[in-house]
Backbone bond lengths (Angstrom), bond angles and torsions (degrees), N, CA, C in turn:
res aa  C-N    CA-C-N  psi(-1)  N-CA   C-N-CA  omega(-1)  CA-C   N-CA-C  phi
1 M - - - 1.441 - - 1.524 110.60 -
2 A 1.314 116.61 -37.41 1.464 119.18 -178.18 1.523 110.85 -61.32
3 N 1.333 117.76 -44.50 1.466 119.56 179.20 1.513 111.55 -64.24
4 A 1.320 118.22 -40.95 1.461 120.85 178.01 1.524 110.05 -61.95
5 H 1.315 116.93 -41.67 1.465 121.00 179.84 1.532 111.75 -66.06
6 L 1.319 116.01 -42.85 1.461 120.13 -176.23 1.523 114.41 -78.50
7 H 1.339 117.70 -32.23 1.458 120.14 -167.43 1.520 115.83 -114.67
8 T 1.321 118.94 2.24 1.460 120.50 177.36 1.518 109.95 -125.41
9 T 1.317 115.58 156.36 1.462 119.80 -178.88 1.525 112.87 -104.64
10 G 1.314 117.17 -13.46 1.451 120.82 -178.63 1.510 111.91 -96.65
11 P 1.317 116.08 -169.91 1.465 119.70 178.35 1.525 111.76 -69.99
12 Y 1.311 115.75 161.65 1.457 122.84 175.42 1.523 107.92 -147.81
13 A 1.333 116.01 160.38 1.458 119.85 -176.33 1.522 110.38 -148.15
14 L 1.321 115.41 151.55 1.458 123.75 176.72 1.517 108.65 -107.56
15 R 1.320 116.36 137.75 1.460 121.31 175.59 1.521 108.11 -131.98
16 V 1.324 116.09 128.99 1.457 122.90 178.13 1.519 107.31 -126.30
17 R 1.335 116.51 128.55 1.468 119.84 -179.87 1.517 110.10 -153.84
18 A 1.326 114.97 161.19 1.460 120.45 173.26 1.521 107.54 -76.13
19 A 1.328 117.16 125.75 1.466 121.24 179.58 1.520 110.19 -82.92
20 E 1.296 116.51 -42.75 1.465 125.14 174.66 1.515 105.18 -167.82
21 A 1.316 117.57 179.50 1.463 120.36 -176.64 1.525 111.60 -51.81
22 G 1.317 116.81 121.50 1.454 121.37 176.41 1.511 115.91 83.06
23 L 1.340 118.40 -0.92 1.469 121.23 179.84 1.519 111.08 -117.52
24 L 1.313 115.28 137.45 1.456 122.21 175.59 1.517 107.75 -114.18
25 R 1.332 117.44 129.51 1.463 121.00 177.14 1.531 108.40 -108.11
26 V 1.314 115.53 126.22 1.461 123.06 176.85 1.516 107.02 -114.75
27 G 1.317 116.62 126.14 1.455 120.87 -179.66 1.516 111.59 -131.81
28 V 1.315 115.63 147.56 1.466 121.72 174.90 1.515 107.54 -124.33
29 W 1.325 116.11 126.85 1.456 122.62 176.76 1.519 108.07 -107.77
30 D 1.338 116.47 140.69 1.467 120.79 170.88 1.519 109.09 -145.82
31 T 1.314 116.43 172.83 1.464 121.90 -173.32 1.520 114.31 -85.63
32 D 1.325 118.36 -3.25 1.459 121.77 179.46 1.529 108.90 -89.08
33 P 1.335 119.24 120.61 1.462 120.08 -177.64 1.532 114.26 -75.92
34 W 1.328 119.12 -9.13 1.454 122.48 -178.34 1.530 109.94 -70.26
35 V 1.342 116.95 127.22 1.461 122.70 178.39 1.525 108.40 -91.54
36 P 1.340 117.73 128.92 1.464 120.21 -177.20 1.520 113.42 -60.82
37 R 1.319 115.35 145.18 1.460 122.69 174.26 1.528 107.96 -59.25
38 G 1.309 116.71 136.67 1.453 119.47 175.79 1.510 115.12 106.29
39 L 1.329 117.87 2.61 1.455 119.52 -179.99 1.522 113.35 -96.76
40 T 1.313 118.04 2.60 1.461 119.72 175.42 1.522 108.99 -93.84
41 D 1.316 116.53 144.17 1.466 121.48 -177.35 1.526 112.46 -58.34
42 A 1.319 116.82 -32.38 1.464 120.14 -174.51 1.528 112.74 -77.23
43 M 1.319 117.73 -19.35 1.460 119.79 -174.58 1.525 111.18 -86.80
44 V 1.305 116.94 133.80 1.458 122.45 175.31 1.520 107.18 -106.95
45 L 1.323 115.35 128.24 1.460 119.70 -179.64 1.524 109.99 -93.87
46 D 1.311 116.49 132.76 1.453 120.97 175.13 1.527 109.10 -75.29
47 A 1.314 116.01 147.03 1.454 120.16 175.31 1.524 108.60 -67.91
48 P 1.331 116.89 141.24 1.466 118.64 177.93 1.526 110.31 -71.11
49 P 1.318 117.11 161.18 1.471 119.58 175.96 1.526 110.54 -57.88
50 D 1.319 117.40 151.63 1.467 121.74 -177.82 1.522 113.15 -56.05
51 D 1.318 117.74 -32.34 1.462 120.16 -177.30 1.533 113.26 -92.23
52 S 1.328 117.78 6.16 1.457 121.38 -179.81 1.526 110.51 -73.86
53 E 1.318 116.23 141.48 1.461 121.42 178.23 1.519 112.52 -91.67
54 N 1.330 118.13 -1.99 1.458 120.29 178.91 1.522 109.89 -150.24
55 G 1.331 115.69 177.96 1.450 120.43 177.25 1.516 114.95 99.62
56 R 1.333 117.71 5.95 1.462 120.26 -177.99 1.526 113.35 -102.46
57 G 1.302 118.58 -17.02 1.460 122.42 -172.48 1.516 114.78 -58.84
58 L 1.329 117.76 -58.98 1.460 119.98 -178.29 1.527 112.98 -65.45
59 P 1.343 120.11 -39.30 1.464 117.97 174.47 1.533 112.67 -60.62
60 L 1.329 118.06 -36.59 1.464 120.46 177.44 1.521 111.16 -67.49
61 V 1.323 116.80 -41.99 1.466 120.16 177.70 1.521 109.34 -60.57
62 R 1.318 117.02 -47.43 1.471 120.57 -178.89 1.522 111.34 -62.62
63 A 1.328 118.70 -35.19 1.459 121.55 -179.33 1.528 112.07 -72.34
64 C 1.319 117.24 -31.43 1.471 121.24 -174.53 1.517 113.94 -97.92
65 A 1.307 118.61 -22.19 1.464 121.77 -173.25 1.526 111.48 -88.36
66 S 1.319 114.76 147.78 1.463 119.67 174.35 1.528 110.78 -84.96
67 A 1.321 116.90 -20.92 1.471 123.24 175.68 1.518 108.07 -156.48
68 W 1.317 116.87 152.78 1.461 122.21 177.73 1.512 108.48 -154.87
69 G 1.319 115.27 166.23 1.450 119.08 177.43 1.506 111.62 176.55
70 A 1.314 115.26 -175.82 1.456 122.10 179.35 1.514 108.28 -155.84
71 G 1.310 115.63 155.76 1.449 119.52 177.69 1.512 111.51 -166.98
72 A 1.308 115.17 163.20 1.461 121.60 179.25 1.529 109.75 -70.10
73 V 1.328 115.40 132.28 1.463 121.65 179.01 1.520 108.58 -148.72
74 G 1.310 117.25 125.73 1.461 122.04 170.89 1.511 116.26 51.39
75 G 1.318 118.15 44.98 1.458 120.80 179.16 1.512 114.08 80.07
76 G 1.300 118.08 3.58 1.456 122.40 178.32 1.519 108.71 -142.66
77 K 1.333 115.60 -138.18 1.465 119.45 178.73 1.518 109.16 -143.68
78 S 1.318 114.43 161.42 1.444 122.45 171.97 1.518 107.31 -124.17
79 V 1.319 116.58 129.50 1.455 123.60 175.27 1.522 106.14 -112.11
80 W 1.329 116.93 129.09 1.457 119.58 -174.07 1.515 111.75 -137.37
81 A 1.330 115.34 160.21 1.462 122.54 174.16 1.518 108.39 -146.09
82 E 1.325 115.60 144.55 1.461 121.93 175.88 1.524 108.30 -111.62
83 C 1.319 115.05 136.48 1.460 121.23 -179.44 1.520 109.23 -129.34
84 G 1.307 115.31 147.69 1.463 120.69 177.40 1.500 110.88 114.81
85 G 1.311 114.50 -164.34 1.464 120.39 175.57 1.424 112.15 88.14
């Protein structure tokens, strides 16, 4: 939600639902179709400098989630992560 709030000018929304037994899916939709760097499995994100005020969100999601991804939805994109299991 923080990235959608900071980096998009249109509306955004949060969706939380059970994906299947023991899994929670959290998704954020916004009107910007650009998918953030770091959401592909092959890409490794460097840790930000200790004094940086940003750059930790996606690495934390990737470290805690069992699955994640993004895709085009409704003129924008949805970024999601599944946790649990």
